[in-house]
Biopython code that builds the backbone (N, CA, C, O; Angstrom):
import numpy as np
from Bio.PDB.StructureBuilder import StructureBuilder

atoms = [
    (1, "MET", "N", (20.287, 8.105, -15.330)),
    (1, "MET", "CA", (19.653, 8.531, -14.102)),
    (1, "MET", "C", (19.594, 7.351, -13.133)),
    (1, "MET", "O", (19.198, 6.250, -13.516)),
    (2, "ASP", "N", (19.982, 7.577, -11.893)),
    (2, "ASP", "CA", (19.928, 6.542, -10.872)),
    (2, "ASP", "C", (18.499, 6.363, -10.376)),
    (2, "ASP", "O", (17.736, 7.324, -10.273)),
    (3, "ALA", "N", (18.153, 5.123, -10.072)),
    (3, "ALA", "CA", (16.834, 4.846, -9.493)),
    (3, "ALA", "C", (16.787, 5.373, -8.069)),
    (3, "ALA", "O", (17.788, 5.350, -7.352)),
    (4, "ILE", "N", (15.616, 5.847, -7.670)),
    (4, "ILE", "CA", (15.478, 6.335, -6.300)),
    (4, "ILE", "C", (15.187, 5.168, -5.367)),
    (4, "ILE", "O", (14.618, 4.157, -5.779)),
    (5, "ASP", "N", (15.579, 5.316, -4.121)),
    (5, "ASP", "CA", (15.338, 4.317, -3.091)),
    (5, "ASP", "C", (14.650, 5.042, -1.948)),
    (5, "ASP", "O", (15.251, 5.900, -1.301)),
    (6, "VAL", "N", (13.386, 4.700, -1.693)),
    (6, "VAL", "CA", (12.605, 5.429, -0.696)),
    (6, "VAL", "C", (11.899, 4.461, 0.238)),
    (6, "VAL", "O", (11.717, 3.287, -0.082)),
    (7, "TYR", "N", (11.503, 4.973, 1.399)),
    (7, "TYR", "CA", (10.661, 4.249, 2.340)),
    (7, "TYR", "C", (9.299, 4.943, 2.354)),
    (7, "TYR", "O", (9.219, 6.171, 2.357)),
    (8, "ALA", "N", (8.230, 4.142, 2.362)),
    (8, "ALA", "CA", (6.876, 4.692, 2.448)),
    (8, "ALA", "C", (6.070, 3.857, 3.428)),
    (8, "ALA", "O", (6.187, 2.632, 3.464)),
    (9, "ASP", "N", (5.243, 4.544, 4.231)),
    (9, "ASP", "CA", (4.348, 3.829, 5.137)),
    (9, "ASP", "C", (2.881, 4.151, 4.837)),
    (9, "ASP", "O", (1.979, 3.745, 5.570)),
    (10, "GLN", "N", (2.664, 4.888, 3.745)),
    (10, "GLN", "CA", (1.315, 5.200, 3.300)),
    (10, "GLN", "C", (1.316, 5.269, 1.775)),
    (10, "GLN", "O", (2.363, 5.437, 1.150)),
    (11, "PHE", "N", (0.140, 5.139, 1.193)),
    (11, "PHE", "CA", (0.028, 5.299, -0.249)),
    (11, "PHE", "C", (-1.337, 5.858, -0.600)),
    (11, "PHE", "O", (-2.286, 5.790, 0.182)),
    (12, "GLN", "N", (-1.403, 6.408, -1.793)),
    (12, "GLN", "CA", (-2.643, 6.951, -2.322)),
    (12, "GLN", "C", (-2.735, 6.494, -3.773)),
    (12, "GLN", "O", (-1.738, 6.509, -4.496)),
    (13, "VAL", "N", (-3.921, 6.092, -4.196)),
    (13, "VAL", "CA", (-4.132, 5.630, -5.562)),
    (13, "VAL", "C", (-5.132, 6.555, -6.240)),
    (13, "VAL", "O", (-6.215, 6.809, -5.711)),
    (14, "ASN", "N", (-4.765, 7.050, -7.404)),
    (14, "ASN", "CA", (-5.668, 7.850, -8.227)),
    (14, "ASN", "C", (-5.828, 7.143, -9.567)),
    (14, "ASN", "O", (-4.850, 6.902, -10.275)),
    (15, "VAL", "N", (-7.079, 6.811, -9.908)),
    (15, "VAL", "CA", (-7.364, 6.083, -11.146)),
    (15, "VAL", "C", (-8.107, 7.014, -12.089)),
    (15, "VAL", "O", (-9.076, 7.665, -11.700)),
    (16, "GLY", "N", (-7.647, 7.072, -13.326)),
    (16, "GLY", "CA", (-8.297, 7.882, -14.352)),
    (16, "GLY", "C", (-8.505, 7.064, -15.608)),
    (16, "GLY", "O", (-8.103, 5.902, -15.671)),
    (17, "PRO", "N", (-9.128, 7.657, -16.601)),
    (17, "PRO", "CA", (-9.414, 6.901, -17.836)),
    (17, "PRO", "C", (-8.165, 6.509, -18.614)),
    (17, "PRO", "O", (-8.228, 5.600, -19.442)),
    (18, "TRP", "N", (-7.031, 7.167, -18.374)),
    (18, "TRP", "CA", (-5.816, 6.886, -19.124)),
    (18, "TRP", "C", (-4.735, 6.196, -18.319)),
    (18, "TRP", "O", (-3.692, 5.836, -18.864)),
    (19, "GLY", "N", (-4.966, 6.008, -17.032)),
    (19, "GLY", "CA", (-3.942, 5.332, -16.254)),
    (19, "GLY", "C", (-4.144, 5.491, -14.761)),
    (19, "GLY", "O", (-5.191, 5.938, -14.293)),
    (20, "VAL", "N", (-3.108, 5.113, -14.029)),
    (20, "VAL", "CA", (-3.142, 5.087, -12.573)),
    (20, "VAL", "C", (-1.935, 5.852, -12.046)),
    (20, "VAL", "O", (-0.837, 5.753, -12.593)),
    (21, "THR", "N", (-2.150, 6.616, -10.979)),
    (21, "THR", "CA", (-1.056, 7.290, -10.290)),
    (21, "THR", "C", (-0.993, 6.755, -8.869)),
    (21, "THR", "O", (-1.985, 6.787, -8.142)),
    (22, "LEU", "N", (0.175, 6.264, -8.476)),
    (22, "LEU", "CA", (0.423, 5.783, -7.119)),
    (22, "LEU", "C", (1.333, 6.796, -6.429)),
    (22, "LEU", "O", (2.469, 7.004, -6.856)),
    (23, "ASN", "N", (0.844, 7.418, -5.377)),
    (23, "ASN", "CA", (1.655, 8.325, -4.574)),
    (23, "ASN", "C", (2.070, 7.596, -3.305)),
    (23, "ASN", "O", (1.223, 7.138, -2.537)),
    (24, "PHE", "N", (3.367, 7.491, -3.091)),
    (24, "PHE", "CA", (3.895, 6.861, -1.893)),
    (24, "PHE", "C", (4.309, 7.959, -0.933)),
    (24, "PHE", "O", (4.927, 8.946, -1.334)),
    (25, "GLN", "N", (3.963, 7.784, 0.356)),
    (25, "GLN", "CA", (4.171, 8.822, 1.345)),
    (25, "GLN", "C", (4.782, 8.226, 2.602)),
    (25, "GLN", "O", (4.730, 7.017, 2.826)),
    (26, "LYS", "N", (5.369, 9.109, 3.426)),
    (26, "LYS", "CA", (5.842, 8.669, 4.738)),
    (26, "LYS", "C", (5.353, 9.654, 5.787)),
    (26, "LYS", "O", (5.222, 10.852, 5.537)),
    (27, "THR", "N", (5.090, 9.114, 6.958)),
    (27, "THR", "CA", (4.607, 9.898, 8.083)),
    (27, "THR", "C", (5.791, 10.452, 8.853)),
    (27, "THR", "O", (6.802, 9.770, 9.021)),
    (28, "SER", "N", (5.670, 11.683, 9.321)),
    (28, "SER", "CA", (6.714, 12.306, 10.117)),
    (28, "SER", "C", (6.976, 11.472, 11.370)),
    (28, "SER", "O", (6.038, 10.954, 11.977)),
    (29, "PRO", "N", (8.256, 11.338, 11.764)),
    (29, "PRO", "CA", (8.551, 10.591, 12.989)),
    (29, "PRO", "C", (8.163, 11.350, 14.259)),
    (29, "PRO", "O", (8.097, 10.771, 15.343)),
    (30, "GLU", "N", (7.908, 12.645, 14.111)),
    (30, "GLU", "CA", (7.540, 13.462, 15.268)),
    (30, "GLU", "C", (6.036, 13.357, 15.522)),
    (30, "GLU", "O", (5.248, 13.460, 14.582)),
    (31, "PRO", "N", (5.626, 13.154, 16.775)),
    (31, "PRO", "CA", (4.184, 13.105, 17.047)),
    (31, "PRO", "C", (3.546, 14.469, 16.793)),
    (31, "PRO", "O", (4.145, 15.506, 17.076)),
    (32, "PRO", "N", (2.325, 14.460, 16.256)),
    (32, "PRO", "CA", (1.665, 15.738, 15.987)),
    (32, "PRO", "C", (1.178, 16.384, 17.285)),
    (32, "PRO", "O", (0.985, 15.703, 18.292)),
    (33, "PRO", "N", (0.983, 17.687, 17.251)),
    (33, "PRO", "CA", (0.381, 18.343, 18.420)),
    (33, "PRO", "C", (-1.009, 17.761, 18.684)),
    (33, "PRO", "O", (-1.661, 17.272, 17.761)),
    (34, "PRO", "N", (-1.458, 17.810, 19.923)),
    (34, "PRO", "CA", (-2.786, 17.257, 20.246)),
    (34, "PRO", "C", (-3.871, 17.826, 19.329)),
    (34, "PRO", "O", (-3.942, 19.032, 19.091)),
    (35, "GLY", "N", (-4.707, 16.928, 18.826)),
    (35, "GLY", "CA", (-5.816, 17.317, 17.966)),
    (35, "GLY", "C", (-5.455, 17.526, 16.510)),
    (35, "GLY", "O", (-6.322, 17.873, 15.709)),
    (36, "GLN", "N", (-4.192, 17.323, 16.145)),
    (36, "GLN", "CA", (-3.776, 17.496, 14.755)),
    (36, "GLN", "C", (-3.347, 16.160, 14.150)),
    (36, "GLN", "O", (-2.950, 15.240, 14.866)),
    (37, "GLN", "N", (-3.433, 16.067, 12.831)),
    (37, "GLN", "CA", (-3.005, 14.882, 12.100)),
    (37, "GLN", "C", (-1.484, 14.893, 11.940)),
    (37, "GLN", "O", (-0.878, 15.964, 11.907)),
    (38, "PRO", "N", (-0.863, 13.720, 11.840)),
    (38, "PRO", "CA", (0.583, 13.676, 11.601)),
    (38, "PRO", "C", (0.930, 14.316, 10.255)),
    (38, "PRO", "O", (0.125, 14.294, 9.324)),
    (39, "GLN", "N", (2.115, 14.878, 10.163)),
    (39, "GLN", "CA", (2.595, 15.439, 8.900)),
    (39, "GLN", "C", (2.944, 14.289, 7.954)),
    (39, "GLN", "O", (3.541, 13.293, 8.364)),
    (40, "ILE", "N", (2.567, 14.438, 6.695)),
    (40, "ILE", "CA", (2.822, 13.403, 5.687)),
    (40, "ILE", "C", (3.597, 14.035, 4.537)),
    (40, "ILE", "O", (3.261, 15.122, 4.067)),
    (41, "GLU", "N", (4.636, 13.338, 4.094)),
    (41, "GLU", "CA", (5.472, 13.815, 2.991)),
    (41, "GLU", "C", (5.390, 12.825, 1.834)),
    (41, "GLU", "O", (5.565, 11.623, 2.034)),
    (42, "ARG", "N", (5.126, 13.319, 0.631)),
    (42, "ARG", "CA", (5.141, 12.446, -0.551)),
    (42, "ARG", "C", (6.596, 12.181, -0.909)),
    (42, "ARG", "O", (7.389, 13.113, -1.045)),
    (43, "VAL", "N", (6.944, 10.899, -1.063)),
    (43, "VAL", "CA", (8.340, 10.554, -1.353)),
    (43, "VAL", "C", (8.543, 10.048, -2.779)),
    (43, "VAL", "O", (9.662, 10.067, -3.291)),
    (44, "ALA", "N", (7.469, 9.599, -3.420)),
    (44, "ALA", "CA", (7.594, 9.121, -4.805)),
    (44, "ALA", "C", (6.216, 9.043, -5.452)),
    (44, "ALA", "O", (5.205, 8.826, -4.785)),
    (45, "THR", "N", (6.205, 9.226, -6.752)),
    (45, "THR", "CA", (4.996, 9.052, -7.548)),
    (45, "THR", "C", (5.329, 8.106, -8.687)),
    (45, "THR", "O", (6.333, 8.275, -9.379)),
    (46, "VAL", "N", (4.471, 7.101, -8.875)),
    (46, "VAL", "CA", (4.633, 6.155, -9.981)),
    (46, "VAL", "C", (3.359, 6.206, -10.804)),
    (46, "VAL", "O", (2.257, 6.064, -10.272)),
    (47, "ARG", "N", (3.514, 6.408, -12.094)),
    (47, "ARG", "CA", (2.374, 6.418, -13.005)),
    (47, "ARG", "C", (2.475, 5.199, -13.904)),
    (47, "ARG", "O", (3.554, 4.861, -14.391)),
    (48, "THR", "N", (1.333, 4.536, -14.122)),
    (48, "THR", "CA", (1.339, 3.323, -14.924)),
    (48, "THR", "C", (-0.043, 3.101, -15.529)),
    (48, "THR", "O", (-0.978, 3.850, -15.246)),
    (49, "SER", "N", (-0.167, 2.085, -16.349)),
    (49, "SER", "CA", (-1.461, 1.745, -16.935)),
    (49, "SER", "C", (-2.240, 0.842, -15.976)),
    (49, "SER", "O", (-1.664, 0.227, -15.078)),
    (50, "MET", "N", (-3.540, 0.775, -16.179)),
    (50, "MET", "CA", (-4.371, -0.113, -15.370)),
    (50, "MET", "C", (-3.961, -1.574, -15.588)),
    (50, "MET", "O", (-3.927, -2.358, -14.640)),
    (51, "ALA", "N", (-3.656, -1.932, -16.818)),
    (51, "ALA", "CA", (-3.233, -3.312, -17.101)),
    (51, "ALA", "C", (-1.955, -3.653, -16.341)),
    (51, "ALA", "O", (-1.838, -4.743, -15.782)),
    (52, "HIS", "N", (-0.995, -2.728, -16.316)),
    (52, "HIS", "CA", (0.252, -2.966, -15.599)),
    (52, "HIS", "C", (-0.004, -3.090, -14.103)),
    (52, "HIS", "O", (0.565, -3.964, -13.448)),
    (53, "LEU", "N", (-0.853, -2.225, -13.557)),
    (53, "LEU", "CA", (-1.180, -2.294, -12.135)),
    (53, "LEU", "C", (-1.805, -3.642, -11.777)),
    (53, "LEU", "O", (-1.435, -4.251, -10.773)),
    (54, "LYS", "N", (-2.747, -4.107, -12.591)),
    (54, "LYS", "CA", (-3.388, -5.395, -12.309)),
    (54, "LYS", "C", (-2.377, -6.539, -12.357)),
    (54, "LYS", "O", (-2.444, -7.455, -11.536)),
    (55, "ALA", "N", (-1.452, -6.499, -13.298)),
    (55, "ALA", "CA", (-0.403, -7.523, -13.367)),
    (55, "ALA", "C", (0.492, -7.447, -12.135)),
    (55, "ALA", "O", (0.885, -8.477, -11.589)),
    (56, "MET", "N", (0.816, -6.225, -11.693)),
    (56, "MET", "CA", (1.645, -6.052, -10.500)),
    (56, "MET", "C", (0.972, -6.647, -9.270)),
    (56, "MET", "O", (1.634, -7.279, -8.447)),
    (57, "VAL", "N", (-0.335, -6.452, -9.139)),
    (57, "VAL", "CA", (-1.068, -6.974, -7.979)),
    (57, "VAL", "C", (-0.942, -8.501, -7.920)),
    (57, "VAL", "O", (-0.700, -9.062, -6.851)),
    (58, "ILE", "N", (-1.102, -9.161, -9.045)),
    (58, "ILE", "CA", (-0.986, -10.632, -9.086)),
    (58, "ILE", "C", (0.429, -11.068, -8.704)),
    (58, "ILE", "O", (0.600, -11.980, -7.895)),
    (59, "VAL", "N", (1.440, -10.421, -9.281)),
    (59, "VAL", "CA", (2.831, -10.786, -8.990)),
    (59, "VAL", "C", (3.149, -10.538, -7.512)),
    (59, "VAL", "O", (3.777, -11.378, -6.867)),
    (60, "LEU", "N", (2.725, -9.401, -6.977)),
    (60, "LEU", "CA", (2.969, -9.112, -5.559)),
    (60, "LEU", "C", (2.289, -10.134, -4.656)),
    (60, "LEU", "O", (2.880, -10.599, -3.681)),
    (61, "LYS", "N", (1.042, -10.483, -4.983)),
    (61, "LYS", "CA", (0.324, -11.477, -4.175)),
    (61, "LYS", "C", (1.052, -12.818, -4.193)),
    (61, "LYS", "O", (1.175, -13.470, -3.156)),
    (62, "ARG", "N", (1.529, -13.230, -5.347)),
    (62, "ARG", "CA", (2.276, -14.495, -5.437)),
    (62, "ARG", "C", (3.523, -14.461, -4.554)),
    (62, "ARG", "O", (3.813, -15.427, -3.849)),
    (63, "HIS", "N", (4.255, -13.354, -4.593)),
    (63, "HIS", "CA", (5.462, -13.234, -3.769)),
    (63, "HIS", "C", (5.122, -13.262, -2.278)),
    (63, "HIS", "O", (5.817, -13.913, -1.497)),
    (64, "ILE", "N", (4.074, -12.571, -1.884)),
    (64, "ILE", "CA", (3.664, -12.554, -0.477)),
    (64, "ILE", "C", (3.225, -13.941, -0.037)),
    (64, "ILE", "O", (3.616, -14.406, 1.033)),
    (65, "ASP", "N", (2.408, -14.612, -0.864)),
    (65, "ASP", "CA", (1.960, -15.968, -0.530)),
    (65, "ASP", "C", (3.151, -16.911, -0.359)),
    (65, "ASP", "O", (3.183, -17.704, 0.582)),
    (66, "THR", "N", (4.128, -16.828, -1.261)),
    (66, "THR", "CA", (5.320, -17.682, -1.190)),
    (66, "THR", "C", (6.112, -17.401, 0.078)),
    (66, "THR", "O", (6.528, -18.331, 0.770)),
    (67, "MET", "N", (6.326, -16.111, 0.392)),
    (67, "MET", "CA", (7.089, -15.746, 1.583)),
    (67, "MET", "C", (6.400, -16.255, 2.846)),
    (67, "MET", "O", (7.052, -16.806, 3.733)),
    (68, "GLU", "N", (5.084, -16.073, 2.927)),
    (68, "GLU", "CA", (4.357, -16.519, 4.114)),
    (68, "GLU", "C", (4.394, -18.047, 4.249)),
    (68, "GLU", "O", (4.499, -18.576, 5.355)),
    (69, "LYS", "N", (4.308, -18.743, 3.126)),
    (69, "LYS", "CA", (4.372, -20.213, 3.166)),
    (69, "LYS", "C", (5.760, -20.688, 3.594)),
    (69, "LYS", "O", (5.878, -21.612, 4.398)),
    (70, "GLN", "N", (6.802, -20.066, 3.065)),
    (70, "GLN", "CA", (8.175, -20.471, 3.382)),
    (70, "GLN", "C", (8.552, -20.164, 4.823)),
    (70, "GLN", "O", (9.256, -20.947, 5.461)),
    (71, "THR", "N", (8.098, -19.047, 5.335)),
    (71, "THR", "CA", (8.500, -18.639, 6.685)),
    (71, "THR", "C", (7.519, -19.098, 7.760)),
    (71, "THR", "O", (7.870, -19.157, 8.938)),
    (72, "GLY", "N", (6.297, -19.422, 7.361)),
    (72, "GLY", "CA", (5.278, -19.777, 8.338)),
    (72, "GLY", "C", (4.746, -18.571, 9.089)),
    (72, "GLY", "O", (4.043, -18.720, 10.088)),
    (73, "ILE", "N", (5.077, -17.378, 8.618)),
    (73, "ILE", "CA", (4.636, -16.148, 9.255)),
    (73, "ILE", "C", (3.571, -15.499, 8.382)),
    (73, "ILE", "O", (3.838, -15.125, 7.241)),
    (74, "LYS", "N", (2.372, -15.369, 8.918)),
    (74, "LYS", "CA", (1.282, -14.733, 8.180)),
    (74, "LYS", "C", (1.210, -13.268, 8.597)),
    (74, "LYS", "O", (1.088, -12.953, 9.781)),
    (75, "THR", "N", (1.287, -12.384, 7.617)),
    (75, "THR", "CA", (1.209, -10.955, 7.867)),
    (75, "THR", "C", (-0.251, -10.529, 7.813)),
    (75, "THR", "O", (-0.944, -10.802, 6.834)),
    (76, "ASP", "N", (-0.716, -9.863, 8.859)),
    (76, "ASP", "CA", (-2.105, -9.422, 8.902)),
    (76, "ASP", "C", (-2.140, -7.912, 9.109)),
    (76, "ASP", "O", (-1.137, -7.294, 9.469)),
    (77, "VAL", "N", (-3.283, -7.347, 8.880)),
    (77, "VAL", "CA", (-3.505, -5.917, 9.092)),
    (77, "VAL", "C", (-4.649, -5.785, 10.084)),
    (77, "VAL", "O", (-5.677, -6.441, 9.921)),
    (78, "PRO", "N", (-4.497, -4.950, 11.111)),
    (78, "PRO", "CA", (-5.555, -4.795, 12.111)),
    (78, "PRO", "C", (-6.870, -4.333, 11.485)),
    (78, "PRO", "O", (-6.880, -3.588, 10.504)),
    (79, "SER", "N", (-7.974, -4.788, 12.068)),
    (79, "SER", "CA", (-9.303, -4.437, 11.564)),
    (79, "SER", "C", (-9.517, -2.932, 11.516)),
    (79, "SER", "O", (-10.184, -2.437, 10.608)),
    (80, "GLN", "N", (-8.962, -2.190, 12.478)),
    (80, "GLN", "CA", (-9.106, -0.725, 12.481)),
    (80, "GLN", "C", (-8.473, -0.100, 11.238)),
    (80, "GLN", "O", (-9.015, 0.849, 10.671)),
    (81, "VAL", "N", (-7.340, -0.628, 10.824)),
    (81, "VAL", "CA", (-6.663, -0.106, 9.634)),
    (81, "VAL", "C", (-7.467, -0.455, 8.390)),
    (81, "VAL", "O", (-7.660, 0.388, 7.513)),
    (82, "LEU", "N", (-7.937, -1.698, 8.313)),
    (82, "LEU", "CA", (-8.764, -2.091, 7.169)),
    (82, "LEU", "C", (-9.999, -1.207, 7.073)),
    (82, "LEU", "O", (-10.353, -0.741, 5.990)),
    (83, "SER", "N", (-10.642, -0.981, 8.189)),
    (83, "SER", "CA", (-11.843, -0.148, 8.219)),
    (83, "SER", "C", (-11.541, 1.265, 7.730)),
    (83, "SER", "O", (-12.322, 1.836, 6.969)),
    (84, "ALA", "N", (-10.419, 1.832, 8.158)),
    (84, "ALA", "CA", (-10.036, 3.178, 7.734)),
    (84, "ALA", "C", (-9.796, 3.237, 6.227)),
    (84, "ALA", "O", (-9.953, 4.291, 5.609)),
    (85, "MET", "N", (-9.417, 2.105, 5.640)),
    (85, "MET", "CA", (-9.170, 2.053, 4.198)),
    (85, "MET", "C", (-10.410, 1.620, 3.421)),
    (85, "MET", "O", (-10.366, 1.503, 2.196)),
    (86, "GLY", "N", (-11.514, 1.380, 4.126)),
    (86, "GLY", "CA", (-12.749, 0.966, 3.459)),
    (86, "GLY", "C", (-12.724, -0.476, 2.995)),
    (86, "GLY", "O", (-13.389, -0.832, 2.022)),
    (87, "ILE", "N", (-11.949, -1.321, 3.694)),
    (87, "ILE", "CA", (-11.840, -2.741, 3.347)),
    (87, "ILE", "C", (-12.493, -3.551, 4.452)),
    (87, "ILE", "O", (-12.087, -3.466, 5.611)),
    (88, "GLY", "N", (-13.495, -4.329, 4.102)),
    (88, "GLY", "CA", (-14.145, -5.193, 5.077)),
    (88, "GLY", "C", (-13.279, -6.401, 5.399)),
    (88, "GLY", "O", (-12.543, -6.880, 4.537)),
    (89, "ARG", "N", (-13.355, -6.892, 6.614)),
    (89, "ARG", "CA", (-12.563, -8.063, 7.027)),
    (89, "ARG", "C", (-12.825, -9.243, 6.096)),
    (89, "ARG", "O", (-11.898, -9.964, 5.726)),
    (90, "GLU", "N", (-14.104, -9.442, 5.713)),
    (90, "GLU", "CA", (-14.432, -10.576, 4.837)),
    (90, "GLU", "C", (-13.799, -10.417, 3.458)),
    (90, "GLU", "O", (-13.377, -11.410, 2.866)),
    (91, "ASP", "N", (-13.720, -9.188, 2.929)),
    (91, "ASP", "CA", (-13.059, -8.960, 1.644)),
    (91, "ASP", "C", (-11.567, -9.245, 1.754)),
    (91, "ASP", "O", (-10.971, -9.845, 0.860)),
    (92, "TRP", "N", (-10.964, -8.804, 2.869)),
    (92, "TRP", "CA", (-9.538, -9.057, 3.112)),
    (92, "TRP", "C", (-9.268, -10.566, 3.149)),
    (92, "TRP", "O", (-8.365, -11.064, 2.476)),
    (93, "ASP", "N", (-10.065, -11.280, 3.947)),
    (93, "ASP", "CA", (-9.870, -12.725, 4.095)),
    (93, "ASP", "C", (-10.087, -13.460, 2.777)),
    (93, "ASP", "O", (-9.344, -14.389, 2.461)),
    (94, "ASP", "N", (-11.104, -13.053, 1.997)),
    (94, "ASP", "CA", (-11.366, -13.687, 0.702)),
    (94, "ASP", "C", (-10.192, -13.481, -0.261)),
    (94, "ASP", "O", (-9.804, -14.404, -0.977)),
    (95, "PHE", "N", (-9.633, -12.273, -0.275)),
    (95, "PHE", "CA", (-8.519, -11.987, -1.188)),
    (95, "PHE", "C", (-7.301, -12.841, -0.866)),
    (95, "PHE", "O", (-6.623, -13.327, -1.771)),
    (96, "TRP", "N", (-7.022, -13.024, 0.428)),
    (96, "TRP", "CA", (-5.804, -13.723, 0.842)),
    (96, "TRP", "C", (-5.984, -15.234, 0.985)),
    (96, "TRP", "O", (-5.055, -15.916, 1.417)),
    (97, "ARG", "N", (-7.128, -15.763, 0.640)),
    (97, "ARG", "CA", (-7.299, -17.233, 0.653)),
    (97, "ARG", "C", (-6.568, -17.871, -0.477)),
    (97, "ARG", "O", (-6.601, -19.093, -0.622)),
]
sb = StructureBuilder()
sb.init_structure("model")
sb.init_model(0)
sb.init_chain("A")
sb.init_seg("    ")
for serial, (resi, resn, name, xyz) in enumerate(atoms, 1):
    if name == "N":
        sb.init_residue(resn, " ", resi, " ")
    sb.init_atom(name, np.array(xyz, "f"), 0.0, 1.0, " ", f" {name:<3s}", serial, name[0])
structure = sb.get_structure()
C-alpha cells in the first residue's frame, strides 16, 4: 500500500484511555456564505498511543527549534488563533523557550 500525501490546515485531537486519534483537516478554498462557517474536509486520521504522541511532540519541537535557529526565522502564531485553541500567550512562550 502506498503512503498517502495530504495537506492539512487544521487538526483535531481525541484522547481516550487506549490511545490518541489525530484528525487532519483542510478548509475549503471557497469563502463561506455570510454568517456561515467554512466547509472543512477530513483528509487523514492517524491513531497512535499516548507514549508515541509524546515522543513525537519532543522530536517535532527539536526539528522546529533547529530550523528556526538555522534560518533565523521564528514562526509565531497570532494571539487570536492561540485564544481560539485555548492556549494562553504565556503558555505558548513558555513552551517555545
